LUMLOLUM-722961 format. One record per residue (C-alpha): x negated, y, z; residue number from 1. Coordinates in pm, 1 decimal. Each point is the difference from the previous one (the first is absolute). Layout:
N
        X        Y        Z num
        X        Y        Z NUM
...
END
This chain:
114
        X        Y        Z num
      1.8      6.0     18.7   1
   -168.5    314.0   -128.9   2
    -44.4    280.5    309.3   3
    237.0    303.3    -46.0   4
   -175.2    326.0    113.1   5
    159.0    331.6     50.2   6
     35.3    246.8   -255.3   7
   -235.9    257.4    141.4   8
   -300.2   -269.5      9.5   9
     86.2   -104.9   -343.7  10
    -28.5    401.4   -119.0  11
   -320.5     74.1    209.9  12
   -146.2   -325.3   -197.7  13
    108.2    137.1   -306.9  14
   -105.4    359.5     71.5  15
   -350.1   -150.6    101.5  16
    -27.7   -252.0   -326.4  17
     68.6    327.2   -243.4  18
   -248.6    212.7    227.6  19
   -247.7   -250.0    -62.9  20
     51.0      7.7   -349.0  21
     20.0    346.5    -53.2  22
   -347.5     44.3    185.8  23
   -164.4   -208.2   -236.1  24
     91.5    212.0   -298.4  25
    -94.8    352.0    195.8  26
   -357.4     -3.8   -109.4  27
     86.4    -49.8   -372.6  28
    252.7    346.1     53.1  29
   -285.1    246.0     58.9  30
    164.9    122.9    318.4  31
   -213.5    160.7    252.4  32
    170.5   -120.1    321.5  33
    301.8   -149.9    141.8  34
    190.9     11.6    283.1  35
    269.8   -257.4     97.0  36
    255.3    184.3    198.8  37
    387.5    -63.7    102.3  38
    189.5   -340.3    143.7  39
   -300.6   -200.1    -57.3  40
   -234.6    212.1    210.3  41
    256.2     56.3    280.3  42
    157.5   -379.1    -43.2  43
    340.2     97.6    -31.3  44
     67.3   -227.3   -262.1  45
    374.4     13.1   -117.8  46
    206.6   -110.1   -335.4  47
   -120.5    349.9   -135.0  48
   -322.6    -27.8    102.7  49
   -288.9     81.7   -294.1  50
   -339.5     57.7    -88.5  51
    -70.5    365.3     67.9  52
   -382.1    117.6   -151.7  53
   -141.3    373.4     78.8  54
   -242.9    -10.6   -315.7  55
   -285.8    219.0   -105.1  56
    -69.2    -13.2   -356.4  57
   -121.9    279.7   -246.5  58
    266.0     89.6   -216.9  59
    102.4    270.6   -211.1  60
    399.3   -138.5    -16.4  61
    250.6    213.4    126.0  62
     78.5   -103.5    399.6  63
    352.9   -129.2    -81.5  64
   -160.6   -203.4   -279.3  65
   -297.1   -191.3    192.0  66
    145.9   -279.9    134.8  67
     85.6   -108.3   -318.2  68
   -299.0   -122.3   -103.2  69
    -35.2   -232.6    328.9  70
    374.3   -115.0    -71.0  71
   -120.1   -141.7   -331.7  72
   -313.0   -105.2    123.9  73
    117.4   -172.6    355.9  74
    305.4   -179.5   -120.2  75
    110.7   -181.0    306.3  76
    293.8   -197.5    137.8  77
     65.4    264.6    275.7  78
     41.5    349.5    -23.8  79
   -371.2    229.0     34.3  80
     22.3    369.5     30.5  81
   -296.8    162.3    -85.2  82
    -54.2    381.1     90.5  83
   -298.3     99.7   -238.0  84
   -221.2    297.4    111.3  85
   -301.0     91.2   -206.3  86
   -333.5     14.6    222.5  87
     -1.2    410.6      8.5  88
    390.2    -29.2    135.9  89
   -111.0   -279.2    279.0  90
   -321.7    233.0     84.9  91
    196.6    291.2     18.9  92
    351.2   -135.3    162.9  93
   -113.4   -317.3    217.8  94
     50.7    221.0    335.6  95
    334.9    178.7    -91.8  96
    210.3   -209.1   -235.2  97
    188.4   -237.8    224.6  98
    -44.5   -274.6   -224.3  99
   -377.0      3.3    -10.5 100
    -47.1     78.2    370.3 101
    213.1   -343.7     63.4 102
   -160.0   -182.7   -237.5 103
   -365.9    109.0    162.5 104
    128.5    -42.7    329.4 105
    205.9   -310.7     -0.5 106
    -82.2   -136.7   -372.5 107
   -192.0   -293.8    -61.9 108
   -313.1     42.1   -275.1 109
     47.4   -307.4   -252.2 110
   -232.5    123.2   -227.6 111
   -284.7    248.7    -55.1 112
   -234.7     69.0   -289.0 113
   -242.3    128.8    249.6 114
END
C-alpha cells in the first residue's frame, strides 16, 4: 500500500525539486546573483506557494519585461516569480527598496557569479 503524505509536504517536495532544476540552469543565464525569498525561506508552505527569486542581471530591458526572459528559460512545474534588477539598481536601492532589503536580510543566495 502506498504511503500517503500531506499536500503541504508534497508541495514542499515539488518546490525543492524545481528549485534544484532552476539552480542548475542559473550559471548559463548570465546572472550575477540570485536570492531565494518568500515561502521557501519562511517555511510557510501552502497550496499557493511558489518559488520567489530576486535576480541581479545586467539587462537593458524595461523593468516590467525583465522577468519574461526568466519565465522562458526557467520553465517550471510550479509558479516562479522573478523580480529582476540591474547591478546598478541593486547597488543603489539595496538598503531602501523593501524587496531588496528583505532579500538581503532574510533571503538565501542560491547563485553568485563572484
